NUMARDREN-256088 format. One record per residue: x, y, z of N, C-alpha, C in turn; residue in three letters. Coordinates in steps of 0.02 Angstrom, whole numbers, always signed. Each point is the difference from the previous one (the first is absolute). Layout:
N
> X/Y/Z/X/Y/Z/X/Y/Z/ala $
...
end
This chain:
304
> -313/-477/-692/+49/+24/-16/+58/+9/+69/unk $
> +60/-18/+0/+47/+1/+50/+66/+39/-31/unk $
> +2/+61/+19/+59/+36/-12/+52/+18/+59/unk $
> +66/+1/-27/+48/+28/+43/+43/+30/-16/unk $
> +45/+39/+24/+68/+32/-24/+51/-45/+9/unk $
> +43/+1/-47/+59/-41/-14/+54/+45/+11/unk $
> +60/-7/+34/+66/+37/+11/+53/-39/-63/unk $
> +18/+41/-28/+56/-21/-51/+63/+55/-12/unk $
> +60/-32/-20/+43/+59/+2/-15/+58/-57/unk $
> -52/-19/-42/-6/+51/-37/-72/+57/+14/unk $
> -13/-40/+72/-57/+53/+36/-53/-37/+10/unk $
> -45/+18/+9/-77/-33/+19/-28/-23/-68/unk $
> -43/-53/+8/-23/-38/-48/-82/-12/+30/unk $
> -47/-18/-35/-52/-23/+23/-6/-79/-15/unk $
> -25/-29/+54/-2/-82/-7/-93/-13/-3/unk $
> -18/-50/-36/-62/-4/-4/-9/-87/+5/unk $
> -27/-30/+63/-9/-80/+20/-42/-19/-70/unk $
> +35/-60/-31/-48/-55/-42/+10/-56/+36/unk $
> -31/-52/-25/+6/-64/+2/+66/-34/-19/unk $
> +23/+22/-47/+58/-6/-20/+62/+33/+37/unk $
> -5/+53/+38/+53/+34/+31/-11/+88/+9/unk $
> +44/+21/+8/+0/+73/-2/+24/+16/-73/unk $
> -59/+58/-32/+28/+20/-45/+6/+78/+0/unk $
> +69/+21/-20/+16/+58/+7/-25/+64/-56/unk $
> -27/+48/+27/-11/+56/-27/+35/+8/-70/unk $
> +61/+21/+13/+49/+20/-57/+5/-64/-32/unk $
> -23/-61/-3/+4/-38/-55/-76/-14/-22/unk $
> -48/+30/+24/-61/+8/-30/+14/+42/-59/unk $
> +38/+64/-3/+8/+62/-28/+26/-15/-56/unk $
> +76/-62/+15/+37/-20/-57/-40/-54/-33/unk $
> -44/-42/+24/-40/-41/-52/-39/+30/-47/unk $
> -36/+53/+31/-64/+28/-23/+9/+65/-33/unk $
> +67/+33/+6/+6/+67/-22/-35/+47/+32/unk $
> -4/+0/+73/-60/+43/+26/+64/+55/+47/unk $
> -31/+29/+27/+24/+46/+67/-27/+5/+59/unk $
> -25/-51/+32/-36/-2/+56/+41/+16/+67/unk $
> -38/+20/+40/+47/+41/+58/+53/+43/-4/unk $
> +51/+11/+19/+36/-43/+21/+4/-43/+57/unk $
> -33/+38/+53/-14/-8/+75/-62/-32/+22/unk $
> -2/-33/+39/-79/-22/+23/-38/+64/+27/unk $
> +29/+53/+27/-48/+47/-2/-29/+36/-67/unk $
> +42/-3/-48/-13/+18/-67/-60/-42/-30/unk $
> +1/-64/+25/-52/-50/-32/-61/+11/+33/unk $
> -4/+15/+62/-58/+23/+36/-24/+72/-15/unk $
> +32/+56/-15/-17/+57/-21/-31/+11/-69/unk $
> +32/-48/-34/-1/+1/-86/-64/-26/-8/unk $
> -17/-78/+42/-70/-37/-1/+24/-57/-58/unk $
> +70/-16/+4/+5/-45/-32/-15/-87/+9/unk $
> -37/+7/+54/-22/-75/+19/-12/-45/-57/unk $
> -60/+35/-40/-37/-37/-44/+56/-32/-54/unk $
> +37/+53/-21/+45/-15/-69/+44/-38/+44/unk $
> +33/-2/+35/+49/-71/+37/-29/-62/-5/unk $
> -62/-5/+19/-44/-59/+0/-4/-33/-70/unk $
> -1/+39/-54/-23/-9/-70/+68/-24/-19/unk $
> +57/+33/+10/+73/-17/-6/+14/-68/+19/unk $
> -14/-20/+69/+6/-72/+23/-30/-34/-29/unk $
> -46/-1/-48/-24/-54/-21/+36/-24/-76/unk $
> +62/+29/-9/+48/-10/-62/+52/-56/+40/unk $
> -10/-50/-34/+58/-69/+24/+83/+49/-5/unk $
> +2/+33/-43/+59/+37/-20/+22/+27/+78/unk $
> -46/+29/+19/+12/+43/+53/+25/-44/+73/unk $
> -70/-54/+10/+16/-31/+44/+66/-47/+10/unk $
> +20/-8/-76/+70/-57/+16/+50/+52/+10/unk $
> +12/+74/+21/+32/+30/+23/+3/-11/+70/unk $
> -21/-30/+41/-14/-3/+81/+45/-36/+27/unk $
> +25/+35/+65/+51/-34/+40/-34/-35/+62/unk $
> +37/-24/+27/-7/-26/+84/-20/+72/+46/unk $
> -62/-9/+24/-2/+55/+62/+48/-2/+45/unk $
> +44/-48/+17/+37/-15/+49/+73/+39/-25/unk $
> -2/+4/-54/+58/+44/-16/+7/+87/-5/unk $
> -64/+14/+14/+6/+75/-3/-8/+28/+74/unk $
> +40/+60/-7/+6/+36/+62/-42/+54/-6/unk $
> -51/-4/+43/-59/+37/+9/+22/+63/+41/unk $
> -36/+53/-29/-3/+74/+38/-60/+26/+11/unk $
> -3/+74/+29/-62/+10/+15/-56/+12/-43/unk $
> -61/-39/-11/-37/+13/-59/+9/+77/-23/unk $
> -32/+46/+42/+4/+61/-10/+51/+48/+44/unk $
> +60/+34/-36/+29/+28/+29/-18/+73/+38/unk $
> -38/+30/-61/-15/+69/+25/-66/+12/-9/unk $
> -33/-21/+45/-102/-2/-10/-12/+64/-14/unk $
> -28/+31/-19/-26/+70/-9/-30/+26/+83/unk $
> -42/-47/+27/-33/-2/+77/+18/-61/+44/unk $
> +26/-3/+43/+8/-53/+47/-26/+0/+63/unk $
> -64/-11/+0/-54/+12/+59/+4/-57/+37/unk $
> -5/+16/+65/+0/-59/+58/-83/+7/+37/unk $
> -14/-60/+23/-70/+3/+32/+10/-25/+86/unk $
> -1/+30/+50/+21/-12/+60/-64/-33/+36/unk $
> +23/-49/+47/-69/-27/+45/-59/-17/-29/unk $
> +17/-35/-64/-69/-26/-37/-25/-74/+28/unk $
> +61/-12/+45/-22/-64/+28/-2/+3/+82/unk $
> -49/-27/+33/-4/+25/+60/+74/-46/+36/unk $
> +9/-47/-18/+67/-20/+25/+67/+49/+14/unk $
> +9/+34/-54/+49/+39/-2/-8/+43/+44/unk $
> -61/+34/+7/-21/+55/+63/+27/-28/+59/unk $
> -6/-58/+27/+27/-38/+59/+71/+3/+7/unk $
> +42/-2/-64/+69/+5/+0/+39/+71/+29/unk $
> -60/+47/-5/+18/+69/+17/-38/+25/+59/unk $
> -29/-47/+29/-34/+7/+62/-48/+65/-18/unk $
> -24/+2/-65/-52/+61/-14/-71/-38/-31/unk $
> -56/+34/+23/-59/-11/-39/-13/-5/-66/unk $
> -24/-40/-41/-11/+11/-57/-49/+42/-28/unk $
> +34/+50/-52/-45/+58/-17/-66/-21/-9/unk $
> -65/+46/-21/-41/-28/-27/-33/+50/-66/unk $
> -36/-29/-39/-3/+38/-67/+50/+1/-58/unk $
> +61/+24/+21/+32/-16/-42/+84/-11/+38/unk $
> +35/-52/-35/+65/-7/+33/+41/+42/-5/unk $
> +66/-3/+29/+48/+64/+2/+33/-13/-74/unk $
> +33/+51/-16/+36/+8/-75/+74/+32/+10/unk $
> +41/-6/-33/+55/+44/-13/+27/-18/-81/unk $
> +48/+52/+0/+28/+3/-74/+65/-1/+8/unk $
> +37/-65/-25/+89/+14/+3/+22/-2/-52/unk $
> +67/+39/-16/+44/+4/-53/+28/-65/-41/unk $
> -9/-4/-66/+19/-48/-44/+81/-24/+19/unk $
> +39/+45/+38/+72/-2/+16/-1/-63/+55/unk $
> -57/-16/+36/-3/-59/+48/-3/-67/-44/unk $
> -14/-5/-71/-4/-54/-48/+61/-62/+17/unk $
> -22/-53/+6/+48/-55/-24/-35/-56/-13/unk $
> +40/-65/-25/-39/-44/-19/+33/-74/+20/unk $
> -31/-53/-26/+16/-57/+42/+68/-18/+6/unk $
> +32/-26/+42/+56/-14/+21/+42/+57/+9/unk $
> -14/+58/-1/+35/+62/+37/+12/+13/+55/unk $
> +43/+20/+35/+2/+9/+78/-43/+57/+23/unk $
> -31/-15/+56/-42/+48/+36/+66/+38/+61/unk $
> +6/+61/-14/+56/+29/+41/-27/+36/+59/unk $
> +20/-22/+66/-32/+29/+47/+30/+70/+9/unk $
> -40/+53/+18/+37/+76/+4/+32/-4/+71/unk $
> +54/+52/+4/+17/+16/+80/-46/+26/+37/unk $
> -60/+37/-51/-34/+37/+48/-66/-30/+26/unk $
> +8/-65/+7/-61/-49/+31/+39/-60/+26/unk $
> -38/-8/+68/+19/-52/+26/-51/-64/-1/unk $
> -57/+21/-25/-54/-61/-20/-22/+12/-58/unk $
> +12/-41/-53/-24/-5/-65/-44/-47/-6/unk $
> -74/-2/-29/-36/-57/-14/-18/-14/-57/unk $
> -6/-55/-33/-17/-26/-64/-79/-35/+0/unk $
> -11/+28/-60/-84/-15/-6/-20/-13/-69/unk $
> -21/-64/-2/-27/-22/-68/-67/+33/-21/unk $
> -7/+13/-72/-55/+20/-27/-12/+0/-59/unk $
> -81/-11/-24/-16/-15/-65/+4/+91/-34/unk $
> +31/-2/-45/+10/+68/-56/-41/-15/-55/unk $
> -37/+79/+10/-46/+1/-76/+38/+36/-46/unk $
> +16/+1/-65/+34/+21/-59/-57/+25/-45/unk $
> +2/+72/+7/-42/+49/-51/+5/-15/-60/unk $
> -33/-21/-49/+11/+2/-81/-30/+41/-32/unk $
> -46/+43/+18/-29/+70/-40/+11/+54/+41/unk $
> +18/+59/-15/-1/+54/+30/-79/+19/+31/unk $
> -12/+29/+45/-71/-13/+20/-1/+61/+57/unk $
> -69/+15/+30/-16/+51/+43/-62/-6/+13/unk $
> -23/-5/+65/-83/-5/+27/-25/-57/-16/unk $
> +35/-72/+8/-20/-57/-47/-49/-18/+72/unk $
> -57/-32/-39/-47/-37/+45/+13/-60/+10/unk $
> +2/-35/+83/+30/-64/+3/-18/-61/-38/unk $
> -64/+3/-27/-32/-51/-43/+48/-6/-64/unk $
> +21/+64/-18/+46/+7/-58/+56/-11/-2/unk $
> +29/-14/+64/+78/-9/+21/+46/-40/-48/unk $
> -51/-58/-23/+31/-63/-35/+31/+24/-71/unk $
> -25/+55/-12/+16/+20/-73/+50/+51/-16/unk $
> +13/+20/+67/+69/+45/+0/+68/-37/+28/unk $
> -1/-54/+1/+52/-36/+41/+33/-59/-48/unk $
> +53/+16/+7/+60/-55/-58/-7/-58/+25/unk $
> +11/+10/+70/+25/-68/+40/+12/-4/+72/unk $
> +29/-45/+29/+17/-10/+79/+74/-22/-5/unk $
> +20/+32/+70/+76/-28/-11/+8/-12/+74/unk $
> +58/-19/+19/+22/-18/+83/+43/+70/+26/unk $
> -28/+10/+63/+37/+71/+28/+33/-36/+58/unk $
> +68/+30/+34/+15/-15/+53/+29/+73/+24/unk $
> -35/+24/+35/-15/+76/+38/+47/+9/+74/unk $
> +48/+45/-11/+45/-3/+68/-23/+72/+50/unk $
> -4/-7/+52/-6/+70/+35/+39/-4/+61/unk $
> +27/+60/+2/+40/+8/+69/-55/+23/+59/unk $
> -19/-61/+43/-47/-4/+29/+1/+60/+62/unk $
> +86/-9/+37/+0/+47/+48/-25/+69/-6/unk $
> +2/+17/-70/-4/+77/-15/-75/+12/+5/unk $
> -46/-42/-24/-70/+1/+2/-17/-3/+82/unk $
> +26/-36/+38/-21/-4/+57/+17/+64/+45/unk $
> +41/+31/-21/+13/+68/+21/-60/+55/-16/unk $
> -2/-2/-54/-55/+46/-34/-29/-31/-64/unk $
> -69/-11/-9/-16/-38/-63/-1/+51/-54/unk $
> +16/+69/+16/+4/+33/-54/+74/-2/-31/unk $
> +50/-49/+20/+60/+4/-31/-8/-70/-50/unk $
> -61/-20/-26/-12/-53/-41/+33/+11/-57/unk $
> +4/+59/-43/+18/+6/-57/+90/-15/+11/unk $
> +39/+36/+51/+53/-20/+10/+23/-76/+16/unk $
> -54/-23/+43/+26/-69/+18/-23/-54/-72/unk $
> -20/+22/-47/-14/-50/-67/+50/+8/-52/unk $
> +37/+61/+22/+27/+30/-72/+76/-5/-5/unk $
> +30/-58/+24/+61/-4/+3/+21/-52/-60/unk $
> +51/+17/-15/+35/-40/-78/-15/-67/+24/unk $
> -11/-63/-53/-16/-70/+9/-63/-9/+44/unk $
> -43/+47/+17/-61/-21/+38/-54/-12/-29/unk $
> -7/-25/-57/-53/-10/-48/+14/-57/-73/unk $
> -4/-67/+30/+15/-46/-52/-50/-27/-30/unk $
> -9/+10/-64/-53/-14/-63/+22/-60/-23/unk $
> -44/-47/-13/+10/-55/-50/+6/-72/+11/unk $
> +22/-52/-19/+41/+9/-59/-55/-2/-69/unk $
> -70/-7/+25/-53/-16/-59/-34/+62/+2/unk $
> -34/+30/-63/-56/+26/+2/-55/-52/-49/unk $
> -43/+0/+34/-47/-73/-12/-66/+47/-32/unk $
> -28/-13/-50/-53/+27/-38/-76/-34/+45/unk $
> -35/+45/-14/-80/-27/+55/-32/-67/-25/unk $
> +24/-7/-55/-33/-67/-13/+34/-67/+15/unk $
> +58/+19/+32/+42/-68/+25/-20/-8/+80/unk $
> -42/+48/+26/-19/-19/+67/-86/+12/+3/unk $
> -6/-71/+12/-82/-37/-10/-41/+48/+49/unk $
> +17/-2/+65/-35/+31/+62/+48/+37/+27/unk $
> -12/+75/-5/+48/+48/+38/-12/+0/+69/unk $
> -56/-20/+39/-18/+7/+51/+27/-47/+33/unk $
> +17/-67/-31/+39/-40/+51/+78/-15/-16/unk $
> +21/+41/-22/+85/+22/-10/+20/+6/+82/unk $
> +63/-46/+9/+18/+2/+59/+61/+54/+4/unk $
> +15/+35/+52/+57/+36/+15/+33/-15/+65/unk $
> +73/-19/-21/+20/-28/+66/+64/+24/+10/unk $
> +36/+45/+54/+45/+25/+26/+57/-56/+31/unk $
> +59/-7/-23/+31/-69/+12/+75/+45/+21/unk $
> +28/-19/+60/+77/+22/+4/+20/-73/+40/unk $
> +82/-16/-39/+26/-46/+9/-47/-86/+13/unk $
> -53/+11/-76/-39/-68/-2/-45/+7/+56/unk $
> -6/+34/+54/-53/+5/+34/-59/+39/-22/unk $
> -52/-5/+2/-79/+27/-21/-10/+43/+58/unk $
> +13/+64/-25/-20/+48/+68/-81/+9/-13/unk $
> -6/+22/-44/-81/+2/-6/-17/-9/-71/unk $
> -77/-26/+1/-30/-15/-61/-71/+13/-2/unk $
> -31/+19/-61/-73/+14/-3/-8/+8/-72/unk $
> -71/-6/-21/-27/+4/-62/-28/+73/-18/unk $
> -9/+15/-53/-28/+66/-36/-60/+1/+41/unk $
> -33/-59/+5/-66/+22/+15/-11/+28/+87/unk $
> +61/-2/+33/-4/+15/+59/+35/+76/+9/unk $
> +6/+38/-56/+5/+76/-2/-56/+30/+19/unk $
> +13/+66/+34/-49/+29/+15/-38/+35/-61/unk $
> +54/+8/-49/-31/+43/-57/+48/-35/-62/unk $
> -55/-31/-49/+38/-35/-58/+47/+32/-47/unk $
> +44/-27/-41/+29/+36/-40/-34/+47/-49/unk $
> -70/-35/-27/-39/+47/-47/-28/+66/+34/unk $
> -13/-19/+72/-17/+74/+34/+64/+42/+4/unk $
> +58/-28/+18/+54/+43/+15/+26/+45/-63/unk $
> -20/-28/-79/+13/+19/-50/-43/+73/-10/unk $
> -73/-23/+11/-44/+57/+5/+33/+52/+48/unk $
> +23/-10/+61/+9/+34/+58/+52/+62/-14/unk $
> +70/-43/-37/+49/+51/-15/+0/+26/-57/unk $
> -46/-4/-53/-12/+24/-61/-47/+55/+8/unk $
> -39/+18/+68/-37/+31/+5/+26/+86/+16/unk $
> -2/+28/-58/+9/+85/+3/+75/-7/-26/unk $
> +35/-62/-17/+73/+11/-14/-6/-67/-60/unk $
> +56/+29/-45/+17/-39/-72/+48/-78/+33/unk $
> -17/-56/-14/+54/-47/-6/+22/-12/-59/unk $
> +70/+6/-14/+27/-7/-62/+7/-75/-9/unk $
> -3/-10/-54/-1/-89/-20/+95/-11/+23/unk $
> -11/-59/+27/+62/-14/+21/+17/+14/+82/unk $
> -52/+33/+13/-6/+25/+81/-8/-71/+30/unk $
> +16/-14/+70/+2/-58/+50/-39/+6/+57/unk $
> -31/-26/+20/-40/+13/+85/+15/-66/+10/unk $
> +29/+10/+68/+6/-48/+32/-68/-12/+65/unk $
> -47/-53/+11/-55/+4/+22/+4/-27/+57/unk $
> +64/-7/+53/-8/-21/+50/+13/-58/+28/unk $
> +27/-13/+71/+34/-61/+11/-28/-23/+71/unk $
> -13/-70/-16/-37/-38/+60/+53/+10/+76/unk $
> +61/+15/-21/+40/+3/+58/+83/+11/-16/unk $
> +38/+28/+42/+80/+29/-11/+37/-45/+52/unk $
> +58/-20/-26/+58/-22/+40/+47/+43/+2/unk $
> +25/+0/+45/+83/+34/+29/+34/-49/-48/unk $
> +46/+37/-32/+76/-18/-31/+50/+24/+28/unk $
> +42/-34/-8/+80/+24/+20/+45/-30/-57/unk $
> +59/+24/+27/+62/-8/-51/-2/-88/-5/unk $
> +21/+6/-53/-3/-94/-38/-63/-46/-1/unk $
> -63/+41/+8/-56/-41/-6/-16/-2/-64/unk $
> -51/-53/-16/-19/-11/-82/-82/+2/+28/unk $
> -17/+59/-45/-79/+29/+4/-25/-25/-70/unk $
> -76/-27/+15/-36/-1/-66/-81/+24/-1/unk $
> -18/+7/-42/-69/+13/-17/-24/-23/-41/unk $
> -41/-64/+24/-40/-49/-44/-67/+11/-10/unk $
> -19/+20/-75/-71/+15/-17/-21/-68/-62/unk $
> -56/-30/+39/-23/-63/-50/-18/+16/-59/unk $
> +17/-35/-65/-12/+24/-61/+45/+73/-22/unk $
> +29/+21/+39/+27/+59/-30/+82/-4/+11/unk $
> +24/-20/+42/+58/-13/+1/+52/+6/+83/unk $
> +53/-41/+6/+35/+20/+52/+43/+37/-1/unk $
> +37/+47/+40/+37/+40/-2/+50/-10/+55/unk $
> +60/+2/-14/+42/-16/+48/+63/+59/+12/unk $
> +12/+11/+58/+75/+61/-8/+33/-22/+72/unk $
> +57/+23/-12/+53/-6/+69/+2/+71/+32/unk $
> +19/-13/+68/+5/+74/+27/+60/-1/+40/unk $
> +47/+53/-15/+57/+36/+31/+9/+62/+26/unk $
> +39/+16/+44/+22/+75/+9/+11/+28/-48/unk $
> -30/+67/+1/+32/+55/-50/+66/+42/+30/unk $
> +34/+6/-35/+77/+40/+18/-31/+64/+23/unk $
> +19/+19/+72/-17/+62/+14/+58/+65/-9/unk $
> -42/+52/-19/+43/+43/-8/+30/+43/+59/unk $
> +54/+33/+3/+44/-2/+68/-43/+53/+36/unk $
> -36/+58/-21/-46/+34/+52/-66/-46/+22/unk $
> -19/-57/-25/-60/-31/+24/+14/-32/+53/unk $
> +58/-9/+36/+28/-25/+61/-26/+42/+56/unk $
> -11/+55/-14/-18/+73/+53/-82/+11/-4/unk $
> -27/-39/-43/-72/+9/-8/-39/-38/+46/unk $
> -53/+51/+34/-32/-58/+55/-64/-28/-31/unk $
> +4/-70/+8/-51/-43/-36/-60/+1/+40/unk $
> -61/+9/-21/-67/-20/+34/-2/-63/+40/unk $
> -18/+9/+58/-17/-55/+37/-65/-45/-3/unk $
> +12/-57/+25/-73/-34/-5/-42/+61/+71/unk $
> -68/-26/-30/-49/+20/+45/-60/+6/-10/unk $
> -55/+14/+30/-62/-10/-20/-37/+36/-64/unk $
> -42/-25/-36/-12/+34/-53/-50/+49/+16/unk $
> +5/+68/-16/-52/+49/+18/-25/+28/-76/unk $
> -78/-21/-2/-24/+9/-69/-40/+69/+11/unk $
> +20/+40/+45/-54/+52/-2/+50/+72/-36/unk $
> -29/+56/-26/+13/+39/-37/+53/+50/+29/unk $
end
């Protein structure tokens, strides 16, 4: 199953991809007299996937489908309960930052949901940074609230996978890696979507390819098999001693980052999951921000 968030004048709806086109959740409810959703987060949290699959077997439901191209897509999840990111899970990205890849476990960070945007939205370059990078990643969407999950059992708590475009104020972490929560937390710095794809749609997770693309140039690309730690291990790691609520998203790391500038077109391509595209523009600066000293480029220092 492939699901998306559809924007409309009446608010967000949920779109479900079928062979006939896109079926809106609101139409499913009209035809079937149900009250599924209303948001994609609700579908995930309430465990409504099986019920929707059954509803889609009804020809009357399928007859309501519209062309996918007619839909305006939004962030798949606007307010994920947790939004975790994995750092330096690919050796190539460690090279981007001139640091050694960590051993044992990759780096990690938690970012606010206020960073979330969707397919087609603008990435805003903040006045506080002179060097912002974009990074394509595979996102794992948790489907069952869980804790202390054995990696072997991780598939049982995963609702699906999505595409993530993760931005970083790289000059900030080059001053001090402890600034990473700040460097990741600006508005518009995490694009999600345009699809959540259930695991049955992904035949071989290890062969899924992630590519960072800026202005149609592939900056970096690699497969899940090249990760230091695979997505199932990562779910086990982040659930260790901490609850992962249904609807939480874990971005599993990038094969490489590209510097982005005003006017750029940046994409995250994840084979079998979806292609995510955003434009880049400068954010309007507040009057006082012109006096703020911006971090300067410099060597990355990983010492505490």
